[in-house]
Structures are given as C-alpha cells and as structure tokens.
BANU-880708 format. One line per 2 residues: number of its first residue (from 0); for each residue x, y, z of C-alpha. Coordinates in steps of 0.001 Angstrom, whole numbers. Each point is the difference from the previous one (the first is absolute). Example, Ala and Ser with C-alpha at 12.3 -4.5 7.8 and 13.67 -1.06 7.14 Angstrom:
2
0) 12300:-4500:7800 | 1370:3440:-660
//
This chain:
883
0) 70955:117085:66410 | 3453:-840:-1486
2) 1477:2111:-2315 | 1351:-1917:-3551
4) 3705:-256:-34 | 2382:-826:-2848
6) -1836:-2325:-2363 | 1414:-3759:731
8) -5:-1996:-3408 | -1017:-3728:174
10) 3609:-1485:322 | 799:-3035:-2446
12) 1481:-2894:1170 | 3800:-501:-679
14) 1363:-3793:-87 | 3152:-430:1201
16) 2711:-2571:-947 | -1143:-2347:2659
18) -3760:251:-1145 | 1033:-1076:-3420
20) 2082:-2606:1192 | -2405:-1896:1818
22) -2407:-273:-2937 | 2818:-1072:-2532
24) 1523:-2060:2144 | -3348:-2183:296
26) -573:124:-3673 | 3816:-1422:-662
28) -850:-2904:2058 | -3541:-804:-1247
30) 1435:-46:-3965 | 2907:-1411:1146
32) -1587:-2923:1848 | -2854:-209:-3075
34) 3185:-129:-2356 | 1912:-3125:2022
36) -3898:-1735:-3 | -601:423:-3726
38) 3776:-1117:-764 | -234:-3024:2211
40) -3490:-656:-1872 | 1186:633:-3244
42) 3647:-1883:-91 | -858:-3201:3047
44) 3311:934:1185 | 1506:-2298:2417
46) 1078:2154:3338 | 3416:-263:1684
48) 210:1090:3618 | 1333:3286:-321
50) -3118:803:-2961 | -2160:-1563:3197
52) 1358:2231:2458 | -312:3391:-2094
54) -3423:-810:-1515 | -753:-672:4287
56) 1401:3658:874 | -2325:1570:-2482
58) -3344:-481:2284 | 1589:1703:3101
60) 1555:2681:-2202 | -4140:667:-1323
62) -1131:-626:3355 | 2686:3024:1556
64) -886:2190:-3025 | -3671:-481:323
66) -154:752:3919 | 2181:2957:-1041
68) -2380:1527:-2509 | -3077:-342:2225
70) 1818:772:3415 | 2515:2978:-924
72) 768:664:3409 | 1869:-3286:870
74) 3678:1049:836 | 1466:-3430:-349
76) -769:-644:-3552 | 1506:3481:-914
78) 3071:587:1975 | 2862:-188:-2645
80) 1317:-3634:1401 | -3037:-1934:-934
82) -76:2010:-3594 | 3565:-1279:-783
84) -983:-3204:1286 | -3133:-165:-2464
86) 1730:1377:-2542 | 2665:-2717:-35
88) -2726:-2734:258 | -1887:1531:-2827
90) 3229:87:-2349 | 841:-3829:1170
92) -3490:-668:-1491 | 444:1750:-3514
94) 3594:-1673:-120 | -1233:-3265:704
96) -2877:486:-2458 | 2596:901:-2555
98) 2158:-2612:474 | -3653:-2424:-138
100) -884:1370:-3238 | 3165:283:-1551
102) -1050:2624:-2255 | 2676:2529:-877
104) -932:3996:1356 | -2959:-1856:1878
106) 1368:1591:3592 | 316:3473:-972
108) -3335:1728:-171 | -986:-1662:3141
110) 3433:1602:1283 | -673:3148:-1537
112) -3374:-160:2269 | 1651:-915:3329
114) 2566:3173:-1275 | -3029:2454:-599
116) -1800:-1178:3092 | 2314:-345:3071
118) 2316:3031:23 | -3544:1816:316
120) 667:-999:3883 | 3760:-445:460
122) 2478:2578:1234 | 1604:1533:-2584
124) 3392:-1613:78 | -1462:-3778:900
126) -2516:785:-3168 | 3090:894:-2557
128) 2045:-3088:1000 | -3319:-2310:-44
130) -547:1990:-3930 | 3465:-1371:-1237
132) -187:-3450:1780 | -3251:-787:-1750
134) 1360:1446:-3479 | 3055:-2298:156
136) -2152:-2560:1357 | -1781:78:-3219
138) 3032:84:-1972 | 1722:-3106:1662
140) -3430:-2120:-557 | 9:1321:-3738
142) 3264:-1179:-605 | -333:-2886:2217
144) -2923:-1210:-2627 | 1862:382:-2852
146) -2370:3747:-1460 | 2110:2445:-2178
148) 1035:3038:1181 | -2992:1874:-2366
150) -2127:-2014:1457 | 553:1098:4247
152) 2064:3241:-633 | -2878:2258:-190
154) -1772:-1712:2984 | 2893:824:1886
156) 109:3521:-652 | -3916:-142:835
158) 831:-1644:3165 | 2685:2718:855
160) -2621:3086:-1261 | -3011:-1515:1205
162) 1336:-448:3605 | 1718:3779:136
164) -3615:1373:-1060 | -1884:-1978:2681
166) 2613:1601:2603 | -533:3678:-1521
168) -3538:-524:94 | -182:-1194:3885
170) 2351:3282:608 | -2388:1980:-1901
172) -2797:-1071:1093 | 1052:-69:3959
174) 1421:3447:-637 | -3589:1564:-1529
176) -1690:-1366:2933 | 1835:1621:2455
178) -131:2964:-1971 | -3939:-475:177
180) -28:-1084:3789 | 1979:3361:655
182) -2606:2186:-2103 | -2995:-1467:1610
184) 2248:847:3502 | 550:3372:-1234
186) -3593:692:-886 | -1389:-1496:3695
188) 1904:2501:1711 | -705:2879:-2255
190) -4146:-727:570 | 940:-754:3807
192) 1784:3128:483 | -2419:2270:-1743
194) -3115:-1920:2075 | 1910:766:3084
196) 1682:3114:-99 | -1367:2985:1287
198) 1199:2251:-2550 | -1976:343:-3333
200) 1531:-1269:-3168 | -1404:1554:-2981
202) 1106:-529:-3717 | -1740:2020:-2704
204) 225:849:-3969 | 1877:2874:-1407
206) -3851:1878:320 | -4:-848:3952
208) -2561:-2764:-438 | 528:-2410:2789
210) 774:-3453:-1170 | 403:-1413:3420
212) -336:1038:3650 | 867:-2379:3230
214) -2628:-218:3074 | 1611:2460:1946
216) -1926:2347:-2449 | -3512:-306:1565
218) 1888:640:4005 | 1520:2908:-1287
220) -2512:1616:-1982 | -2625:-1780:651
222) -726:-688:-3642 | -129:-3680:-1170
224) 2925:-681:-2765 | -2883:-1151:-2090
226) -1480:3239:-203 | 3652:2133:-425
228) 427:-2590:-3097 | -3215:475:-1344
230) 525:3596:-237 | -3432:859:1752
232) 1710:1254:2791 | 2618:3117:203
234) 955:802:3684 | 48:3735:73
236) 3507:2047:433 | 192:2953:2530
238) 5:2900:-1596 | 2924:1415:1180
240) 1695:-3200:-1090 | -1569:-404:-3355
242) 2190:1833:-2372 | 3421:-585:1288
244) -935:-4246:295 | -1327:19:-3346
246) 3366:1980:-1438 | 2185:-2536:1648
248) -2489:-2558:-1822 | 918:1151:-3481
250) 3037:215:494 | 538:-3839:1349
252) -2251:-706:-3153 | 2334:2249:-2569
254) 3567:-1076:1717 | 1132:-3574:-1150
256) 1651:-1775:2973 | -1423:2851:2235
258) -702:-229:3995 | -2432:2441:2012
260) -1007:858:3617 | -2824:1765:1089
262) -2048:832:2903 | -3987:699:-316
264) -3035:-3:1084 | -2709:-2344:-835
266) -3950:-52:1001 | -676:-3359:1601
268) -3316:-1346:-1063 | -1085:807:3502
270) 436:3561:-895 | 2974:745:2093
272) 3454:995:-1563 | 2805:-2305:668
274) 4015:330:-1111 | 1673:-1736:-2142
276) 3790:-599:-1072 | 310:-1369:-3648
278) 2903:-1272:-1565 | -266:-53:-3834
280) 2039:-1980:-2379 | -251:273:-3634
282) 407:-3929:-1508 | -1636:768:-3353
284) 3388:-1555:-1121 | -477:-3410:1892
286) -2341:-1996:-2359 | -948:-2227:3007
288) -1614:3321:1408 | -225:2349:-2839
290) -1403:2427:2460 | 497:2419:2674
292) 129:-1296:3465 | -463:1519:3197
294) 518:-988:4124 | -1999:2129:2087
296) -74:267:3720 | -2654:1424:2280
298) 1949:2341:2298 | -3264:1474:1209
300) 1043:-965:3710 | 3686:1132:-785
302) -1113:3716:-643 | -1908:-131:2913
304) 2895:-859:2376 | 2094:2760:-1836
306) -2545:2362:705 | -62:-1422:3842
308) 3679:-479:55 | 264:4199:-333
310) -2573:307:2620 | 1762:-2655:2502
312) 3352:1830:-707 | -1134:3397:822
314) -1661:-1872:3188 | 3659:-1322:951
316) 1453:3206:-189 | -2481:1292:2000
318) 674:-2603:2619 | 3433:217:-376
320) 250:3497:720 | -2321:-478:3104
322) 1400:-3003:1574 | 2052:1295:3062
324) 2610:-2432:-69 | 3339:740:-2920
326) -739:-2020:-3515 | 2370:-243:-2308
328) 1448:-2091:-2962 | 3483:-347:-1781
330) 1177:-1102:-3333 | 2745:-2382:-75
332) 2661:2443:-53 | -895:1670:3304
334) -1984:2914:-1427 | -3476:983:1437
336) -3054:-266:-2201 | -3047:255:2188
338) -40:1849:3505 | -3208:1355:1728
340) -163:3221:1760 | 1215:-1539:3276
342) 2908:-1036:-1221 | 643:3293:-2147
344) -527:2146:2882 | 2039:-2420:2619
346) 3008:1006:-2639 | -945:3560:-936
348) -1483:-178:-3321 | -3417:1439:-982
350) -1031:-2347:-3164 | 726:-3657:-1270
352) 1514:1775:-3256 | 2606:1715:2247
354) 571:-3215:2087 | 340:-2622:-3450
356) 3249:-916:-1166 | 1836:923:3205
358) 2126:-2828:1796 | 150:-959:3796
360) 3593:1878:161 | -1859:3314:-964
362) -2293:-617:2584 | 2507:-573:2688
364) 2255:2351:-948 | -2718:2660:367
366) -1250:-1527:3529 | 3234:-195:1426
368) 1916:2251:2527 | 3685:425:968
370) -769:-1112:3623 | -1320:-3511:-1151
372) 1675:-3228:1009 | -82:-1409:-3364
374) 393:1650:-3235 | -2445:394:-2982
376) 2041:-2276:-2561 | -518:-3096:2772
378) -3355:408:791 | -217:447:-3897
380) 2016:-3369:-711 | -2073:-2263:2610
382) -3656:1179:-1170 | 1356:-302:-3722
384) 1741:-3806:835 | -3478:-1010:1452
386) -1998:1120:-2336 | 2371:-2006:-2591
388) -351:-3417:1894 | -3540:445:336
390) -337:576:-4366 | 2473:-3144:-347
392) -1688:-2244:2536 | -3650:616:-746
394) -462:215:3541 | -1652:2596:1881
396) 1204:1291:3789 | -2573:1006:1891
398) -740:1835:3422 | 4002:1111:-2
400) -15:2217:3062 | 2661:2682:501
402) 703:3255:1740 | 524:3219:-1908
404) 3395:491:-1735 | 883:3931:621
406) 21:1870:3177 | -3114:1627:-267
408) -2244:-3305:29 | 2444:-2779:1835
410) -2850:-77:2778 | -2628:-1240:-2602
412) -752:-3040:-1301 | -1030:-1136:-3385
414) -1417:-3606:-1758 | 811:-658:-3448
416) -767:-2670:-2445 | 1145:-397:-3710
418) -1352:-2423:-2306 | 1423:-538:-3459
420) -2000:1857:-2786 | -670:-2450:-2738
422) -953:617:-3947 | -2794:-1815:-1674
424) 2364:-2543:-450 | 949:-706:3048
426) 4042:1595:-247 | 701:1835:2602
428) -153:4003:-925 | 708:1674:3314
430) -782:-4:3681 | -3072:1464:2095
432) 349:1357:3117 | -2567:858:2809
434) 1418:2081:2728 | -1979:1036:2829
436) 1236:1933:3353 | -1033:-2167:3266
438) 1597:1848:2396 | -3135:456:2204
440) -483:-3819:107 | 3550:-828:668
442) -578:2448:2874 | -3061:-2069:1247
444) 1636:-3439:-505 | 2748:1126:1973
446) -2526:473:3078 | -1872:-2785:-622
448) 3046:-2202:438 | 1626:1846:2746
450) -3535:-421:1713 | -701:-3538:-1221
452) 3809:-1030:1749 | 138:2394:3061
454) -1613:269:3220 | -1851:3219:-61
456) 887:321:3974 | 3492:-698:296
458) 1319:248:-3855 | 1517:-3126:566
460) -451:-2491:-3060 | -3278:-2087:853
462) -678:-3750:-507 | -202:-279:-3434
464) 2907:1804:-340 | 1880:-2198:2426
466) -1355:-3283:-2372 | 1138:1371:-3414
468) 3647:1031:2015 | 186:-3273:1768
470) -1048:-2054:-3803 | 2919:1786:-1231
472) 2330:-401:2752 | -906:-3733:-77
474) 1178:-721:-3555 | 2909:2157:190
476) 1402:-1389:3817 | -861:-3670:-2280
478) 2138:1111:-2782 | 2990:1317:2041
480) -363:-2338:2745 | -22:2472:2457
482) -2140:281:2906 | -3092:1519:866
484) -1733:653:3375 | -3201:1548:964
486) -921:1482:3402 | -3551:432:977
488) -806:2327:2905 | -3202:234:2212
490) -82:2907:2166 | -1227:-1536:3597
492) -3222:717:1509 | -282:2770:-2476
494) -3751:69:187 | -31:1297:3791
496) 1844:3005:-1558 | -2922:823:-2547
498) -2540:-849:2809 | 1994:2297:2572
500) 725:2924:-2065 | -1879:-224:-3027
502) 716:-919:-3480 | 1442:3249:-922
504) 2784:-404:2492 | 192:-3434:-1123
506) 761:864:-3728 | 2667:2442:1268
508) 1897:-2665:1633 | 37:-2091:-3151
510) 1418:2789:-1711 | 2827:451:2922
512) 439:-3609:-37 | 235:-343:-4355
514) 2664:3150:504 | 1984:-1817:2776
516) 362:-3348:-2475 | 897:1750:-2846
518) 2932:1837:2001 | 910:-3073:1524
520) 682:-2150:-2610 | 2111:338:-3581
522) -1349:2111:-2817 | 302:-3412:-2109
524) -2384:-2025:2526 | -3661:29:-1273
526) -2658:953:2895 | -3489:9:-269
528) -3202:566:1911 | -1708:-3530:-329
530) -3481:1062:1563 | -1463:1609:3391
532) 2992:-409:2386 | 2182:-2167:-1785
534) 3221:415:-2060 | 2006:-1815:-2575
536) 3920:461:-473 | 1536:-1878:-3057
538) 3918:-32:88 | 2755:-2132:-1760
540) 1449:-1150:3231 | 1130:-3227:1856
542) -2380:-1215:3021 | 2493:1413:2301
544) 432:3213:-1526 | -4056:172:-613
546) -201:-890:4058 | 2792:3014:773
548) -2278:2219:-2254 | -3259:-1080:2070
550) 1808:617:3446 | 596:3657:-1488
552) -3844:416:-902 | -1174:-926:2901
554) 2558:2594:1886 | -1628:2650:-1831
556) -3278:-1020:-226 | 191:-412:3961
558) 1029:3869:391 | -2670:1973:1359
560) -2451:2058:-2309 | -773:3223:1158
562) -3100:1186:-1951 | -1651:3566:922
564) 1534:-170:3623 | -959:-3950:326
566) 2388:-2332:102 | -501:-3759:-603
568) 2428:-3228:-210 | -654:-2170:-2630
570) 1676:-3525:-363 | -248:-2431:-2872
572) -138:-3779:-786 | 2573:-1092:-3241
574) 170:-2611:-1542 | 2557:-1286:-2627
576) -125:-2293:-3160 | 2555:-627:-2740
578) -651:-912:-3357 | 365:-3803:-732
580) -1005:-2284:-2644 | -3622:-828:1453
582) -878:4004:-879 | -1367:-238:-3210
584) -1748:3539:316 | 188:3414:2165
586) -2833:-1378:1769 | 1883:-3031:1276
588) 2723:2185:984 | -2592:2317:1997
590) -1906:-2894:1560 | 3336:-1298:1790
592) 1122:3089:1062 | -3883:608:1328
594) 477:-2877:1976 | 3044:374:1521
596) -1285:3244:1302 | -2808:-1947:1691
598) 2265:-1870:1751 | 1861:3051:1192
600) -3616:961:1244 | -776:-3281:1352
602) 3240:168:1972 | -642:2588:1738
604) 237:2941:-2436 | 2646:2834:-528
606) 2640:-2749:-1489 | 1415:-1296:-2909
608) -594:-3381:-1585 | 1582:-1846:-3362
610) -2710:-1967:-1413 | 150:-3571:899
612) -2093:-2395:-2315 | 116:-2789:2750
614) -1512:2234:2344 | -2617:1771:-2655
616) -1234:-2886:-2004 | -2805:517:-2318
618) -2119:-2313:2206 | -98:2087:2870
620) -1100:2924:-2133 | -2806:-2327:-1547
622) -785:-860:3421 | -682:3939:959
624) -1480:872:-3053 | -2855:-2777:441
626) -559:1156:3552 | -245:4138:-1368
628) -1904:-1580:-2838 | -2896:-1830:2264
630) -969:3377:1188 | 939:2234:-3344
632) -4194:-163:-263 | -757:1245:3766
634) 2539:2919:-91 | -1217:1049:-3936
636) 3553:-590:-1174 | -1480:-1412:-3238
638) -560:2327:-3207 | -1075:-666:-3773
640) 1834:1396:-3108 | -1182:-28:-3288
642) 1845:-920:-3166 | -1865:1406:-3451
644) -574:-3034:-2676 | 517:2137:-2959
646) -1110:-1531:-3711 | 2854:-267:-2267
648) -2855:498:-2786 | -664:3944:855
650) 1947:615:3088 | -3025:246:2119
652) -512:-847:3506 | -2179:-3153:214
654) 195:-847:3582 | 2441:-455:3327
656) 1401:-2799:1725 | -231:169:3659
658) 2964:-90:2397 | 1172:-305:3307
660) 2450:2645:1871 | 998:-860:3900
662) 1629:2924:1408 | 1393:-1288:3443
664) 1297:2004:2918 | 3173:-1914:561
666) 675:-873:-3795 | -1683:2564:-1860
668) -1545:-553:-3742 | 102:-3640:-246
670) 139:-1327:-3603 | -3056:-2792:-678
672) 3032:-2224:-1529 | 1251:-253:3608
674) -3283:-224:2574 | -2667:-1952:-2688
676) 2393:-3229:273 | -123:651:4075
678) -3956:542:-300 | -403:-3415:-2026
680) 2427:-1549:2388 | -2066:561:3223
682) -3705:341:-1787 | -235:3509:928
684) -577:592:-3788 | -3422:-1430:247
686) -1128:2661:2305 | 2227:2750:-2256
688) -1184:-1185:-3310 | -3612:435:1035
690) 809:3800:1485 | 1711:289:-3422
692) -3304:-672:-1768 | -2648:1796:2013
694) 2157:2725:-285 | 75:-85:-3842
696) -3577:-803:-340 | -812:2857:2159
698) 2025:2482:-1954 | -867:-1000:-2732
700) -3212:161:516 | 142:3671:825
702) 1663:528:-3205 | -2353:-1399:-2036
704) -3186:1985:2036 | 2134:3094:-508
706) 1269:-410:-3285 | -2186:-1562:-2414
708) 1732:338:-2926 | 2889:-2373:1169
710) -1993:-2744:-1424 | 1402:-3273:74
712) 3286:1335:1143 | 813:-3411:2704
714) 2316:-575:3397 | 2061:-2488:350
716) 552:-1849:3262 | 2149:-3003:782
718) -869:-3487:1511 | 2043:-1926:1730
720) 272:-3866:285 | -1075:-20:3316
722) -2992:1813:-655 | -762:-1986:-2984
724) -274:-3001:2439 | -2190:1546:2487
726) -3399:-1403:13 | -1626:3360:441
728) 2071:1833:-2388 | -2850:46:-2617
730) -2901:1257:2738 | 2335:2597:1399
732) 483:1371:-3877 | -3412:-74:-891
734) -1064:2027:3190 | 2899:2569:-624
736) -1819:658:-3473 | -3324:67:1520
738) 794:2098:2588 | 2360:2628:-1667
740) -2302:187:-3160 | 2427:-144:-2308
742) -333:-1068:-3769 | 1213:-3816:172
744) 1363:-121:-3387 | 2560:3101:789
746) 1541:-2250:2873 | 2691:-2115:-1103
748) 1784:-3013:2371 | 3253:-665:-1008
750) 1747:-3498:1087 | 3273:-1414:-560
752) 336:-2932:-2022 | 1636:-1449:2658
754) -2960:733:2545 | -2742:-1217:-3206
756) 2424:-3424:164 | -274:-409:3296
758) -3270:-1961:446 | -1236:205:-4316
760) -3458:-1511:1008 | -723:1994:3041
762) 1497:2921:-1996 | -2162:-334:-3056
764) -2884:-668:1904 | 272:3236:2184
766) 960:2016:-3238 | -2909:-1098:-1520
768) -2359:1147:2737 | 1879:3422:288
770) -680:327:-4045 | -3903:-449:498
772) 703:2926:2164 | 998:1553:-2952
774) 3476:1113:1116 | 2885:-463:-2226
776) 2671:-2265:457 | 3444:803:-887
778) 3076:-2681:378 | 3475:2026:1114
780) 3638:-884:-272 | -644:-1695:-2923
782) 2945:-2473:-1459 | 1803:75:3626
784) -1727:-2984:1740 | -614:-3391:-1110
786) -3946:-252:-1207 | -1061:-2537:-2445
788) -1421:1844:-3052 | -2959:-3190:200
790) -1283:1625:2801 | 904:3716:-1461
792) -2785:-561:-2668 | -2415:-788:2716
794) 541:2263:2577 | -2840:2916:-530
796) 2796:2247:-332 | -940:3469:-1961
798) 3922:1798:1 | 3383:-1492:-188
800) 2805:2240:1464 | 3411:-184:-1303
802) 2473:457:3051 | 2479:2684:-6
804) 3353:-2857:-40 | -1268:-165:-3744
806) -830:3419:-540 | 3955:942:1150
808) 1287:-1966:-2770 | -1661:1522:-3106
810) 2703:1643:-1119 | 3141:-1943:1148
812) -1205:-3932:112 | -1691:-1217:-3287
814) -1176:-3296:1739 | -2352:2513:2166
816) -1309:1831:-3447 | -1160:-3771:-488
818) -1066:-997:2950 | -2256:3100:56
820) -1165:-592:-4148 | -1143:-3896:1072
822) -2104:1927:3258 | -1598:2280:-1984
824) -895:-2764:-2353 | -1021:-2111:2086
826) -2321:2850:1762 | -1677:440:-3337
828) -670:-3150:-591 | -1788:-454:3215
830) -1774:3733:-904 | 2150:1091:3474
832) 738:3853:805 | 3639:628:405
834) 1835:2180:2189 | 4091:510:444
836) 1380:878:3124 | 2877:2283:1107
838) 56:2233:-3421 | 3197:2235:649
840) 1194:1003:-3506 | -1932:1181:-3320
842) 2125:-3320:-1499 | -2174:-1866:1961
844) -3535:1412:-1437 | 1190:45:-3642
846) 522:-3849:294 | -2593:-1175:1695
848) -2931:2121:-1817 | 1586:-1364:-3147
850) -551:-3867:1566 | -3509:1304:746
852) 327:482:3749 | -3353:1839:1271
854) 1037:2023:3177 | 2935:940:1655
856) 1450:1304:3565 | 3023:1070:1412
858) 2144:3095:661 | 390:659:-3489
860) -3834:1521:291 | -255:240:3818
862) 1486:-939:3268 | -2725:-1058:1999
864) -2373:2950:1521 | -1725:1065:3273
866) -3727:-83:-144 | -397:3927:-796
868) 2493:-394:-2879 | -2370:-2800:-1569
870) -2420:1871:421 | 831:2776:-1665
872) 1292:-2142:-2486 | -3601:-1326:-373
874) -1972:3608:23 | 2558:1570:-2352
876) 602:-3123:-2538 | 3843:124:-1156
878) 1365:-2000:-2981 | 3588:-1102:213
880) 2428:255:-2729 | 472:-3252:-1892
882) 3303:1069:-2170
//
C-alpha cells in the first residue's frame, strides 16, 4: 500500500516568449498579407519590381511561421540567425508597403508589431538594437512621407516601449518557467526521498495529530501511514519510556525552534517491542510546514549489537588472557594500552591496569642486566623505530624471528608479528603485536634441517646438501669468473668388503674414509657423501690443482683401515669435471664427474680421470641405458609413484597420476624425462606402458574394494604414440580392465597432443572405441605441440591438461597468463575438465582458481607418493590448503 505524500496540485502551463512569438508572428504575417491584398484590390496599384519582390517575401515568411507554430521543436526556424533574417524580411515588406501606400504614419503600427514580437526570442543586446533600429526606421519613413511630428512621434515612443516591454515579458516568462521547473523538481525529489528512505518521517500539528507519514512507517512499526493519519491507531509506548518521551514532546511543542532527541520503545503491530531513535524539530513557525517534524530510525538491531558487543568484549578478554602468545597494543606515543596475561607475566606485572601507560623503555629498563651485550636504551630505540615504521607505512611486519635480548633468555627464540591498528575511519592509532615463544620449534627445525642435509652415518653433507651448495657455488663461480671443480669418488670393490665382513664393518669403513677425506682436504673444500660408497668433493681449483688433491685423496684412502683387529685396504676411482658453459644445473656437473669416474673404472680402477666429452658422449650413455632398459622389466627395476590431483575449489584429492620410476643398479634412480625418450625410440615404451596400465588397474581395483568411500577417485596413466599406433592396443586395454575388475570410468588415459596428431584418423577411431569401454581420456601437455583445433574438437577427450611450462610463468610472464586463460576458456567451451601440472606456489593456485581451472598437481600439494603413502591418503582423506 502506498503512503500518501505531500499533495501535488495540477501544475499550470507557463508560456515562454518563444511560445507567444510562434503565435504572434503567424498572426502578424496573416494580417499583413490581408492588408496588402486589400490595398491592391482597393487602390488598383501598378506594382514595381521592388514591390513585387517584397510581396513575394511574405508567403515564405507565412509558411515558416506556420511550420514553426505547429512544429515548435524545429531548431533551424528558432535559431537567432534565421530570426534576424526573418525580422529583416518582414521589416522590408512593411517599408515597401508604406512607400506603396504613401500614407503618413502607415508603417508605424506594423513596425510596433515587429518590435513587440521579435524581442520575445532574441538575446537582450540584439533585441535592444533591433528595437532602436525599428523606431529610427519608422521615423525616417514618416519624415520621408511628410508626416507631421504630432503624427509619428507617439508611434516612435510606442515602438520603443512595446519592444522593451516584450523584452521584459520574455525574460519574466523564462524566469517563471525556470522557477516552476525547479519547484517541480524539488517536489519530486522530496517525494522520492520520502518513499525510498528507511527512516520514518512524520509531520504533526501542534496537537500531535499526524498530517503526513512516509511508507517506512509500515516497515518499522507495522501500521500503515493511512491508519496513523486517520488516528484510529496510536502505537503503545513502553511504560518505562512513556513519561520521559512525553515530557520531551511537550518541550518541543512549547519551545519555538526547539529540537529534541529521544530513544524509546514502541510496541510493534506484531506485539514485540522495538527501539526507536527520534529526532524532533519544531517548525510551527514555517508556514510551508506549520507543524512538528520527526525523523525516526529503528535501532533495535543496533541495541542488540551493543548487547552482543558487551558479551564479545568479555569473551575477547578471556581469549586474550588464555592465549599463550604475548599480545599487546600501543598508541602512537608508544604507550601500552592493551596486554594479556602472558605478556604481563613475561615482564613481571600482575594486571593490565598496572601495565597500561608504560613504554618499551620502562619494560627494557625493568628486564635489563649489567651483563647484557646491548643496553636497554638500544633495544627500546630499535623496537620503537620498528613500531613507528609500521604506523607510518600502514604495512604489517609478520613472522619476524629473533633471539632473546637479555642474558637469561639468549638461548630462546621468539616469533613476532606487528600490525597497524586502525580506528573506525581507517586512521592508524597504534600498533598491535603478537609474540610467541618458538624455541622448541626452532630446535626441532634445526634437527630436521641437519638430518635433511647430512648423512646420518658419516655426518657428511648428503646429496641434497651437495646439490644446494653446488647451485650456489656455480652462480658464484660464474659471477667471479673463478674455477669450480668436482671430484667424484667411488670406492672400488666395496661390495666385497660388505659381503666378506658384514655391513656393520662396511659402515665403520665408510666413517673412517669420511674422516680421512675431511682431514686431507682444506677446510674450504666441500666434502659430501653422495650415496652408498660414493663421495663428492667440490673445490675452487683448476684441473691441475684438482688432480693434485685427487692424488692426495687416493693416498689417504689407500692406507690400511684397521677396525676391530681386522685390516682392509680400500682403493678408489676418481672422476674430475670442471664447470663450463654447458653446465646449466648441478646435475650436469655431477653427471660429467660421474662419467669421468666410470672412465676411471673402465680403465682399470684405482685411478684418476678428467672428464672428456668426446670419449663420453651422450649417445654412448643412451646406448648403454637402452640396453639396461630392455632388462628393466625382467629385473623388477621399474616401480610406480602416485602424484595426487587436487581440486582447486576445495583442496580435496580427486585422483592420482601414475608416474614411472626406474632404479638401475648402475645409474641409480633415473628420471622419466631421461629414460622415456629412450624407451620411445627403442619401442620398449609399448611393453612398459602396458605394464604400467596393469599396475594402475590392479592397484586401483584393490583400493576400490578396500575403500568403497573413495568414490570416483581416478588414476591417470600415460599413453605413448607408439601404443596408440598398435592395432592391439584397444584389445589389451579391454582385457586389462576386465581382468582387474576396476571401474572403467575411474581410469584415465593421458595422451600427448603430439601422439594424438601422429595419425589423427586412426587415433580418433581408437579413442572412440576406448570411450565406449567407459574410460576417460585426457590430452596431456596441451599447448606445447602442434595440434589442430579442428581435430581437437573431434577428439572424444574429457580432460585438458595444461603443461607446467606455462604454469611456471604465471607470476612472471603475462603471455603465459593469457595463454592459460585461453586454454581454460577453450576447455570450458568444449565442456572439458582442466588439470594444471607443475603447481609450486600459492600464486599458481590462486591465479588458476580465478581462471576457473578445475584440478592441479605439483609439489605445492605433494611430490609423487609411494603406493603405501597414496593408500594412506585414500584411507584418511586430506584437504590441502589453497591459500
């Protein structure tokens, strides 16, 4: 129901000068034409050319006036330039008419008419000039026609007066129209505000009878404005508020220009009490209102919030005091305003009141000792400067770790975060600090870091430590243009020592060899146990100097080792490689040093060899790996790992990708990036691929039987180009699915776009048959090959995988961002699921989630897992953090 607003009377039509001009000019030309026709009929005049021309001007003027009268929005007929031409033409017609009739004072009435019409639409200066010109022209014509002064002088002044009055009339009409439009606008604005505002507006007379109420009345108190205005309903005041509120109303009515503010309760139509905040204004003196005006706001929610705020304040106090972290706040002058119990106890205070108002200087002076390395003033100055920087910049400092300042807590570690403390307007009024004791955590971190980077048997740095150190040493060497050389040692026939004397004896030998290596080499050289009976030495030396050190190492190692009255003689083969431009990663230098060591073994062992790229080419190594790979399945050297695929919407694991691992006795753990191309070239990828699929289906079926709640969690298996081109591939996949009993829709076959495009027609036929089996198909490494979008649309794929080369450029390369955005848009168009590979940072997760990517996999979530680890993840679901 719409509430009544202020009555809006019917607005009268206000004419402007332009409206009068349109009618008057038409009448002028009609009467002037009639006069000329009458004159020609009665006088039988013979017209000269000027007269004919003048008479010929009148019809066009009449037509223009006619069009302007009925088409008032015609801009051309209203422009001032045309009006001046029109006025000049009309004046010319009047002058010719006067000369034709030759009657004294004849032109003056017509010129008066022109002077009274055209100033209605001309600008002030032009209108005044036109009036004066018309008056002067009338005078000259009457003088020419011989009229007496008494005949033309009154008309002369009449021309000026009528023109001036027309000018004033036009201005007055325009001002009235502007004022009326403004009044209409103000009235519409008031009505709109009154209708749309959530505040209640009421106007009453001196007896408090409501004269006006806006629609918000019904929303606030439940009664319609009509019911309130009719007086049939008077909302009930709360008994506790009635007396005070009525006293304020009487004061408002009896005091001219008074204002009141009141908070009181009124019973809603539904029966419950609501809190209202009322502002009243005495406007009985204002004739336009002649009443009392009230602005009323429903503050029930605010009152509830105030009560809840009191409860939350008490809760916050409890949370602060029960928190083991030390929490405090300071004002802009560095004085403590808030502190919890942990903070108070740390500095020997018993309450917040005792702490409030003190500064960092007070606390430092209280805690400092004479034996401390830094004075209390120095520590306080540093803390105060830090706080000022945070307050001035408005930026927090988070997770700052530092040791204790004072003698009695130098062995303790603390983590502090400080934040600018804003007021309600966003102005920084202090700093908030949270400090916690992380001593145990730091000690645990130190133990873990040491264990992660050192060999537990010998205490030497391990392979990971070597890789990290080598990475930094390579960068430093290139920056300083210095030599960097690696010595790679492998103890000859050490397996026979273990076999003969036992592994415990072998471990003791390794410990002794490690001690000799460290003792033989300068302290600046880096010695690491690479693994098993292999050691690596990193030194800033030339090849000649490295050879000298290698000989010293060989002599030290070859000395007899006596353990528990058992003496053995151990020898070593050493390979040497020097950093060069071809070494882009630590693994490159390790590889060459390892290759040189194998040259030493091949040439008789117990010798030193310097890496020779010509003798140890990649093709040789690949050939040897090719041979070894042919026996990998038979020797059970291949294994599988499982990398989780995580939803970028909720962090839950949705499946795994099966990854191959090859652990060769000669080469150790070989990366798939290294042996898969060899398998592709040799054709071994076909049996290896089918073995991987069998393993994936067998294990997945076992998991599905053991963990029914894993639902549609899938396993993805890579499929090579050679497999796709095998005519028996479909049959083999079908047989594996049937024999394993796995649910087909939980098996994903990943093929690269290069393999998919090798033979598009055969590929699409094979994939279509696979789809009928129920397996899902994924296109891997999308964007790195040369696939045709026409074929892509036809391929029966379900999943599009975004290559890690694009993902790694998300936070550095805008072109990679745009490429990924286009890939995801393409996938969404084709209704494909998207999976991004190689996620390593939270930035990758955030950007891909914003673009709409469905799943992600990478080290930010988890490295490839063993079968047992993957099963643990299935049996105990884990949600990964996405931010």
